Every structure is written in C-alpha cells, then in structure tokens.
N, CA, C and O atoms as CSV, one atom per row, in Angstrom:
chain,resi,resn,atom,element,x,y,z
A,1,MET,N,N,-60.904,86.575,4.643
A,1,MET,CA,C,-59.945,86.250,5.418
A,1,MET,C,C,-58.267,86.096,4.544
A,1,MET,O,O,-58.055,85.061,3.911
A,2,VAL,N,N,-57.707,86.666,4.573
A,2,VAL,CA,C,-56.636,86.360,3.494
A,2,VAL,C,C,-54.852,85.568,4.759
A,2,VAL,O,O,-55.400,85.096,5.756
A,3,ILE,N,N,-54.452,85.517,4.797
A,3,ILE,CA,C,-52.795,85.229,5.614
A,3,ILE,C,C,-52.244,84.804,4.271
A,3,ILE,O,O,-52.725,84.051,3.424
A,4,THR,N,N,-50.871,85.623,4.303
A,4,THR,CA,C,-49.798,85.052,3.620
A,4,THR,C,C,-48.711,85.372,4.510
A,4,THR,O,O,-48.701,86.385,5.209
A,5,PHE,N,N,-47.599,84.319,4.477
A,5,PHE,CA,C,-46.235,84.199,4.858
A,5,PHE,C,C,-45.473,84.405,3.639
A,5,PHE,O,O,-45.900,83.638,2.776
A,6,PHE,N,N,-44.748,84.954,3.317
A,6,PHE,CA,C,-43.555,84.377,2.691
A,6,PHE,C,C,-41.941,84.974,3.165
A,6,PHE,O,O,-42.027,85.917,3.951
A,7,THR,N,N,-41.115,84.741,2.958
A,7,THR,CA,C,-40.161,85.323,2.807
A,7,THR,C,C,-39.233,85.544,1.320
A,7,THR,O,O,-39.368,84.684,0.449
A,8,PHE,N,N,-38.405,86.584,1.103
A,8,PHE,CA,C,-37.395,87.351,0.415
A,8,PHE,C,C,-36.133,87.680,0.595
A,8,PHE,O,O,-36.132,88.308,1.654
A,9,GLU,N,N,-34.683,87.610,0.046
A,9,GLU,CA,C,-33.784,87.948,0.530
A,9,GLU,C,C,-33.791,87.770,2.497
A,9,GLU,O,O,-33.442,88.569,3.366
A,10,ASN,N,N,-34.248,86.624,2.569
A,10,ASN,CA,C,-33.992,86.410,4.337
A,10,ASN,C,C,-34.855,87.437,4.964
A,10,ASN,O,O,-34.567,87.669,6.138
A,11,LYS,N,N,-35.638,87.970,4.570
A,11,LYS,CA,C,-36.756,88.786,5.043
A,11,LYS,C,C,-37.724,88.243,5.490
A,11,LYS,O,O,-38.328,87.717,4.555
A,12,LYS,N,N,-38.406,88.012,6.791
A,12,LYS,CA,C,-40.195,87.966,6.399
A,12,LYS,C,C,-41.065,88.805,6.370
A,12,LYS,O,O,-41.143,89.775,7.124
A,13,PHE,N,N,-42.018,88.433,5.245
A,13,PHE,CA,C,-43.374,88.929,4.945
A,13,PHE,C,C,-44.454,88.933,5.758
A,13,PHE,O,O,-44.091,88.359,6.785
A,14,LEU,N,N,-45.523,89.248,5.857
A,14,LEU,CA,C,-46.674,88.651,6.638
A,14,LEU,C,C,-47.942,89.817,5.977
A,14,LEU,O,O,-48.016,91.016,6.247
A,15,PHE,N,N,-48.801,89.068,5.111
A,15,PHE,CA,C,-49.825,90.213,4.355
A,15,PHE,C,C,-51.475,89.282,5.194
A,15,PHE,O,O,-51.814,88.108,5.342
A,16,LEU,N,N,-51.962,90.388,5.478
A,16,LEU,CA,C,-52.880,90.291,6.524
A,16,LEU,C,C,-54.366,90.651,5.635
A,16,LEU,O,O,-54.184,91.586,4.855
A,17,GLN,N,N,-55.422,90.232,5.615
A,17,GLN,CA,C,-56.238,90.800,4.863
A,17,GLN,C,C,-57.756,90.555,5.868
A,17,GLN,O,O,-58.566,89.675,5.575
A,18,ASN,N,N,-57.909,91.319,6.841
A,18,ASN,CA,C,-59.263,90.714,7.970
A,18,ASN,C,C,-59.371,89.215,8.457
A,18,ASN,O,O,-60.155,88.284,8.273
A,19,ALA,N,N,-58.045,89.460,9.269
A,19,ALA,CA,C,-57.186,88.211,9.614
A,19,ALA,C,C,-57.320,88.216,10.961
A,19,ALA,O,O,-57.107,89.380,11.300
A,20,LEU,N,N,-57.542,87.599,11.859
A,20,LEU,CA,C,-56.748,87.915,13.336
A,20,LEU,C,C,-56.571,85.881,13.962
A,20,LEU,O,O,-57.229,84.880,13.679
A,21,PHE,N,N,-55.914,86.007,14.453
A,21,PHE,CA,C,-55.153,84.644,14.779
A,21,PHE,C,C,-54.592,84.955,16.161
A,21,PHE,O,O,-54.094,86.078,16.244
A,22,GLN,N,N,-54.558,84.141,17.368
A,22,GLN,CA,C,-53.669,83.872,18.094
A,22,GLN,C,C,-52.302,83.286,17.724
A,22,GLN,O,O,-52.291,82.412,16.858
A,23,SER,N,N,-50.869,83.765,18.419
A,23,SER,CA,C,-49.649,83.264,18.102
A,23,SER,C,C,-48.961,82.931,19.463
A,23,SER,O,O,-48.908,83.886,20.238
A,24,ALA,N,N,-48.300,81.477,20.001
A,24,ALA,CA,C,-47.752,81.264,21.166
A,24,ALA,C,C,-46.632,81.937,21.639
A,24,ALA,O,O,-46.248,81.828,22.803
A,25,GLN,N,N,-45.903,82.860,20.520
A,25,GLN,CA,C,-45.273,83.869,20.884
A,25,GLN,C,C,-44.909,84.566,19.661
A,25,GLN,O,O,-44.902,83.873,18.643
A,26,LYS,N,N,-44.515,86.164,19.520
A,26,LYS,CA,C,-44.507,87.052,18.505
A,26,LYS,C,C,-43.479,86.239,17.905
A,26,LYS,O,O,-42.641,85.409,18.258
A,27,ILE,N,N,-43.939,86.897,16.701
A,27,ILE,CA,C,-43.390,86.219,15.311
A,27,ILE,C,C,-42.687,87.236,14.964
A,27,ILE,O,O,-43.238,88.303,15.233
A,28,LYS,N,N,-41.519,87.331,14.390
A,28,LYS,CA,C,-40.598,88.340,14.323
A,28,LYS,C,C,-40.801,88.458,12.375
A,28,LYS,O,O,-41.059,87.652,11.481
A,29,LEU,N,N,-40.555,89.699,12.443
A,29,LEU,CA,C,-41.171,90.333,10.391
A,29,LEU,C,C,-40.077,90.933,10.229
A,29,LEU,O,O,-39.121,90.946,11.005
A,30,HIS,N,N,-40.180,91.456,9.202
A,30,HIS,CA,C,-39.947,92.435,8.644
A,30,HIS,C,C,-41.217,93.393,8.584
A,30,HIS,O,O,-41.609,94.322,9.290
A,31,THR,N,N,-41.698,92.755,7.419
A,31,THR,CA,C,-42.421,93.765,7.538
A,31,THR,C,C,-44.409,93.046,7.588
A,31,THR,O,O,-44.724,91.963,7.094
A,32,LEU,N,N,-45.166,93.776,8.126
A,32,LEU,CA,C,-46.480,93.442,8.094
A,32,LEU,C,C,-47.102,94.200,7.304
A,32,LEU,O,O,-46.890,95.408,7.404
A,33,ILE,N,N,-48.009,93.725,6.333
A,33,ILE,CA,C,-48.691,94.153,5.276
A,33,ILE,C,C,-50.152,94.003,5.695
A,33,ILE,O,O,-50.668,92.945,6.054
A,34,LEU,N,N,-50.903,95.479,5.584
A,34,LEU,CA,C,-52.443,95.351,6.482
A,34,LEU,C,C,-53.116,95.667,5.035
A,34,LEU,O,O,-52.636,96.422,4.190
A,35,SER,N,N,-54.638,94.742,4.897
A,35,SER,CA,C,-55.002,95.328,3.874
A,35,SER,C,C,-56.636,95.368,4.386
A,35,SER,O,O,-56.888,95.066,5.553
A,36,GLY,N,N,-57.687,95.745,3.480
A,36,GLY,CA,C,-58.810,95.500,3.925
A,36,GLY,C,C,-59.207,96.322,4.259
A,36,GLY,O,O,-58.458,97.297,4.206
A,37,LYS,N,N,-60.719,96.570,4.870
A,37,LYS,CA,C,-60.786,97.886,5.815
A,37,LYS,C,C,-61.581,97.390,6.995
A,37,LYS,O,O,-62.583,98.063,7.239
A,38,LYS,N,N,-61.321,96.223,7.882
A,38,LYS,CA,C,-61.123,96.145,8.812
A,38,LYS,C,C,-59.778,95.860,9.679
A,38,LYS,O,O,-59.430,94.697,9.884
A,39,LEU,N,N,-59.180,96.748,10.083
A,39,LEU,CA,C,-58.080,96.465,10.624
A,39,LEU,C,C,-58.344,95.560,11.949
A,39,LEU,O,O,-59.458,95.470,12.467
A,40,PRO,N,N,-56.937,94.764,12.534
A,40,PRO,CA,C,-56.940,94.442,13.721
A,40,PRO,C,C,-56.582,95.265,14.814
A,40,PRO,O,O,-55.641,95.957,14.427
A,41,PRO,N,N,-56.897,95.564,16.122
A,41,PRO,CA,C,-56.881,96.188,16.996
A,41,PRO,C,C,-54.941,96.555,16.959
A,41,PRO,O,O,-54.280,95.627,16.493
A,42,PRO,N,N,-54.328,97.517,17.312
A,42,PRO,CA,C,-53.038,97.742,17.383
A,42,PRO,C,C,-52.565,96.689,18.460
A,42,PRO,O,O,-51.805,95.805,18.065
A,43,HIS,N,N,-53.075,96.708,20.230
A,43,HIS,CA,C,-52.828,95.744,20.802
A,43,HIS,C,C,-52.380,94.273,20.650
A,43,HIS,O,O,-51.535,93.642,21.285
A,44,TRP,N,N,-53.467,93.776,19.271
A,44,TRP,CA,C,-53.037,92.529,19.108
A,44,TRP,C,C,-52.045,92.344,18.128
A,44,TRP,O,O,-51.283,91.378,18.144
A,45,ILE,N,N,-52.012,93.598,16.921
A,45,ILE,CA,C,-50.800,93.600,16.695
A,45,ILE,C,C,-49.238,93.209,17.249
A,45,ILE,O,O,-48.405,92.426,16.791
A,46,TYR,N,N,-49.212,94.147,18.496
A,46,TYR,CA,C,-47.939,94.608,19.224
A,46,TYR,C,C,-47.378,93.164,19.847
A,46,TYR,O,O,-46.205,92.790,19.844
A,47,ASP,N,N,-49.186,92.057,20.685
A,47,ASP,CA,C,-49.004,90.975,21.721
A,47,ASP,C,C,-48.738,89.816,20.470
A,47,ASP,O,O,-48.806,88.632,20.799
A,48,ASN,N,N,-48.466,90.125,19.186
A,48,ASN,CA,C,-47.978,88.891,18.607
A,48,ASN,C,C,-47.049,89.352,17.630
A,48,ASN,O,O,-46.470,88.344,17.226
A,49,PHE,N,N,-46.583,90.419,17.008
A,49,PHE,CA,C,-45.602,90.315,15.849
A,49,PHE,C,C,-44.341,91.570,16.334
A,49,PHE,O,O,-44.353,92.759,16.652
A,50,GLU,N,N,-43.570,90.752,16.204
A,50,GLU,CA,C,-42.672,91.916,16.486
A,50,GLU,C,C,-41.748,92.275,15.208
A,50,GLU,O,O,-40.807,91.596,14.795
A,51,SER,N,N,-42.356,93.824,14.532
A,51,SER,CA,C,-41.630,94.124,12.824
A,51,SER,C,C,-41.609,95.705,13.067
A,51,SER,O,O,-42.248,96.536,13.711
A,52,GLU,N,N,-40.283,95.647,12.004
A,52,GLU,CA,C,-39.611,96.665,11.864
A,52,GLU,C,C,-40.634,97.495,11.166
A,52,GLU,O,O,-40.423,98.704,11.268
A,53,HIS,N,N,-41.652,97.163,10.507
A,53,HIS,CA,C,-42.449,98.155,9.046
A,53,HIS,C,C,-44.059,97.593,9.507
A,53,HIS,O,O,-44.282,96.470,9.960
A,54,ILE,N,N,-44.739,98.297,9.350
A,54,ILE,CA,C,-46.167,98.188,9.748
A,54,ILE,C,C,-46.738,98.693,7.821
A,54,ILE,O,O,-46.617,99.916,7.748
A,55,VAL,N,N,-47.087,98.306,6.900
A,55,VAL,CA,C,-47.592,99.106,5.624
A,55,VAL,C,C,-48.908,98.593,5.409
A,55,VAL,O,O,-49.252,97.430,5.195
A,56,PHE,N,N,-49.838,100.008,5.530
A,56,PHE,CA,C,-51.159,100.059,5.131
A,56,PHE,C,C,-51.314,99.771,3.445
A,56,PHE,O,O,-50.624,100.538,2.774
A,57,ASP,N,N,-51.967,98.965,2.815
A,57,ASP,CA,C,-52.165,99.008,1.430
A,57,ASP,C,C,-53.427,99.789,0.798
A,57,ASP,O,O,-54.459,99.967,1.445
A,58,SER,N,N,-53.323,100.049,0.032
A,58,SER,CA,C,-54.311,101.081,-0.632
A,58,SER,C,C,-55.598,101.219,-0.625
A,58,SER,O,O,-56.317,102.208,-0.772
A,59,SER,N,N,-55.904,99.657,-0.359
A,59,SER,CA,C,-57.520,99.455,0.164
A,59,SER,C,C,-57.394,99.304,1.646
A,59,SER,O,O,-58.228,98.528,2.114
A,60,VAL,N,N,-56.732,99.736,2.339
A,60,VAL,CA,C,-57.476,100.290,3.912
A,60,VAL,C,C,-57.906,101.946,3.996
A,60,VAL,O,O,-57.084,102.786,3.630
A,61,PRO,N,N,-58.968,102.268,4.395
A,61,PRO,CA,C,-59.650,103.911,4.094
A,61,PRO,C,C,-58.740,104.687,5.241
A,61,PRO,O,O,-58.079,104.101,6.098
A,62,ASN,N,N,-58.820,105.859,5.114
A,62,ASN,CA,C,-57.623,106.494,6.029
A,62,ASN,C,C,-58.624,106.681,7.274
A,62,ASN,O,O,-58.208,106.929,8.406
A,63,TRP,N,N,-59.902,106.546,6.971
A,63,TRP,CA,C,-60.566,106.942,8.464
A,63,TRP,C,C,-59.847,105.640,9.760
A,63,TRP,O,O,-59.656,105.747,10.972
A,64,ALA,N,N,-59.569,104.270,8.609
A,64,ALA,CA,C,-58.820,102.859,9.599
A,64,ALA,C,C,-58.058,103.460,9.923
A,64,ALA,O,O,-58.073,103.747,11.120
A,65,ILE,N,N,-57.274,103.845,9.315
A,65,ILE,CA,C,-55.841,104.201,9.525
A,65,ILE,C,C,-55.500,104.863,10.822
A,65,ILE,O,O,-54.599,104.683,11.640
A,66,GLU,N,N,-56.682,105.825,10.731
A,66,GLU,CA,C,-56.344,107.588,11.221
A,66,GLU,C,C,-56.675,106.533,13.182
A,66,GLU,O,O,-56.157,106.672,14.290
A,67,LYS,N,N,-57.812,105.555,12.603
A,67,LYS,CA,C,-58.000,104.926,14.374
A,67,LYS,C,C,-56.878,104.378,14.906
A,67,LYS,O,O,-56.267,104.417,15.974
A,68,PHE,N,N,-56.779,103.812,13.756
A,68,PHE,CA,C,-55.593,102.346,14.172
A,68,PHE,C,C,-54.478,103.621,15.352
A,68,PHE,O,O,-54.388,103.684,16.578
A,69,ASN,N,N,-53.797,104.465,14.215
A,69,ASN,CA,C,-53.137,105.440,14.912
A,69,ASN,C,C,-53.296,105.977,16.327
A,69,ASN,O,O,-52.254,106.011,16.982
A,70,GLU,N,N,-54.291,106.358,16.855
A,70,GLU,CA,C,-55.373,107.331,17.452
A,70,GLU,C,C,-54.729,105.680,19.028
A,70,GLU,O,O,-54.013,105.937,19.996
A,71,ASN,N,N,-55.279,104.334,18.718
A,71,ASN,CA,C,-55.300,103.312,19.715
A,71,ASN,C,C,-53.927,102.984,19.364
A,71,ASN,O,O,-53.834,101.967,20.052
A,72,ALA,N,N,-52.812,103.093,18.810
A,72,ALA,CA,C,-51.223,102.905,18.946
A,72,ALA,C,C,-50.897,103.447,19.856
A,72,ALA,O,O,-51.088,104.569,20.325
A,73,SER,N,N,-49.925,101.871,20.349
A,73,SER,CA,C,-48.978,102.389,21.619
A,73,SER,C,C,-47.927,103.294,20.726
A,73,SER,O,O,-48.044,103.325,19.501
A,74,SER,N,N,-46.788,104.102,21.481
A,74,SER,CA,C,-45.827,104.807,20.909
A,74,SER,C,C,-44.222,103.918,20.422
A,74,SER,O,O,-43.000,104.029,20.526
A,75,GLU,N,N,-45.306,103.004,19.839
A,75,GLU,CA,C,-43.631,101.477,19.778
A,75,GLU,C,C,-43.032,102.200,18.569
A,75,GLU,O,O,-43.600,103.027,17.856
A,76,ALA,N,N,-42.089,101.850,18.493
A,76,ALA,CA,C,-40.851,102.595,17.320
A,76,ALA,C,C,-41.257,101.683,15.945
A,76,ALA,O,O,-40.283,101.339,15.275
A,77,ILE,N,N,-42.473,101.292,15.497
A,77,ILE,CA,C,-42.461,100.579,14.383
A,77,ILE,C,C,-42.537,101.746,13.413
A,77,ILE,O,O,-43.293,102.683,13.669
A,78,GLN,N,N,-41.762,101.738,12.263
A,78,GLN,CA,C,-41.656,102.460,11.254
A,78,GLN,C,C,-43.358,102.583,10.443
A,78,GLN,O,O,-43.641,101.492,10.938
A,79,LYS,N,N,-44.573,102.935,9.715
A,79,LYS,CA,C,-45.365,102.443,9.247
A,79,LYS,C,C,-45.230,103.315,8.315
A,79,LYS,O,O,-44.807,104.464,8.440
A,80,HIS,N,N,-45.667,102.665,7.146
A,80,HIS,CA,C,-45.959,103.584,5.645
A,80,HIS,C,C,-47.607,103.027,5.408
A,80,HIS,O,O,-48.225,101.984,5.622
A,81,ILE,N,N,-47.965,104.675,4.715
A,81,ILE,CA,C,-49.527,104.100,4.235
A,81,ILE,C,C,-49.407,104.649,2.625
A,81,ILE,O,O,-49.059,105.737,2.165
A,82,VAL,N,N,-49.955,103.122,1.855
A,82,VAL,CA,C,-49.245,103.454,0.438
A,82,VAL,C,C,-50.280,104.442,-0.366
A,82,VAL,O,O,-50.100,104.841,-1.516
A,83,SER,N,N,-51.384,104.750,0.461
A,83,SER,CA,C,-51.964,105.546,-0.595
A,83,SER,C,C,-51.727,106.833,-0.543
A,83,SER,O,O,-52.164,107.468,-1.502
A,84,GLU,N,N,-50.975,107.635,0.566
A,84,GLU,CA,C,-50.653,108.761,0.784
A,84,GLU,C,C,-48.925,108.717,0.284
A,84,GLU,O,O,-48.575,109.695,-0.376
A,85,GLN,N,N,-47.993,107.787,0.528
A,85,GLN,CA,C,-46.668,107.613,0.259
A,85,GLN,C,C,-46.342,106.727,-0.594
A,85,GLN,O,O,-45.317,106.061,-0.447
A,86,GLY,N,N,-47.300,106.546,-1.800
A,86,GLY,CA,C,-47.028,105.449,-2.986
A,86,GLY,C,C,-46.110,104.076,-2.230
A,86,GLY,O,O,-46.175,103.626,-1.086
A,87,ALA,N,N,-45.238,103.657,-3.445
A,87,ALA,CA,C,-45.132,102.227,-2.972
A,87,ALA,C,C,-43.839,102.198,-1.798
A,87,ALA,O,O,-42.832,102.855,-1.536
A,88,PHE,N,N,-44.498,101.108,-1.337
A,88,PHE,CA,C,-43.175,100.284,-0.397
A,88,PHE,C,C,-41.940,99.986,-0.840
A,88,PHE,O,O,-41.667,98.889,-1.328
A,89,ILE,N,N,-41.065,100.987,-0.695
A,89,ILE,CA,C,-39.733,100.158,-1.118
A,89,ILE,C,C,-38.761,100.159,-0.021
A,89,ILE,O,O,-38.606,101.043,0.823
A,90,ILE,N,N,-37.748,98.396,-0.215
A,90,ILE,CA,C,-36.992,98.351,1.093
A,90,ILE,C,C,-35.752,97.942,0.085
A,90,ILE,O,O,-35.954,97.386,-0.995
A,91,ASP,N,N,-34.544,98.263,0.541
A,91,ASP,CA,C,-33.209,97.860,0.283
A,91,ASP,C,C,-33.033,96.638,0.492
A,91,ASP,O,O,-33.333,96.062,1.538
A,92,LEU,N,N,-32.527,96.133,-0.491
A,92,LEU,CA,C,-31.976,94.463,-0.084
A,92,LEU,C,C,-30.632,94.986,-0.027
A,92,LEU,O,O,-29.690,94.239,0.240
C-alpha cells in the first residue's frame, strides 16, 4: 500500500498503489495516479476525489482498466493509460 501526495506548480497530485482510505470531504486534485494490479472501485474514487485527470500507470493491467471503465460513471474526468498512450505530460 502506497499513498503519496505532492504539489508542483500549485497543482496537486496523488499517487495510489493498492490503497483505500475514507475522506471526510472530497479531495481536489489535478491528477490522480493509480498504480498496481488492484484498482479501487470507481465509486470510491468519485466519492473521495475531484480530479481533472486519472492516470493509469504502466503497472496496471489492461483487464483492470477495462473493468474499471465498465463500472465507471460518465464523469467528465480525462483518463490517460500510460501503457497505451505513453507518458502523461501536462502543460505548466
């Protein structure tokens, strides 16, 4: 279980690897980075975070991403799959 929170250029990022926790209020992020073979359920993400982007790093298997997307709501969050799209790059 890994949870790493960091800011850069006034943008907030959270890296999660096989971790779940409960937040009293939604955490506002620029980017949520998901890692590992076991992803949190989409409803947990939408209940705990307001994020502009979700990045699935290269350790996340394609089947896990497909299952995540099947169960995800149609929230307007941009998703980036590193194993398919390459490095996630943001403009600062």
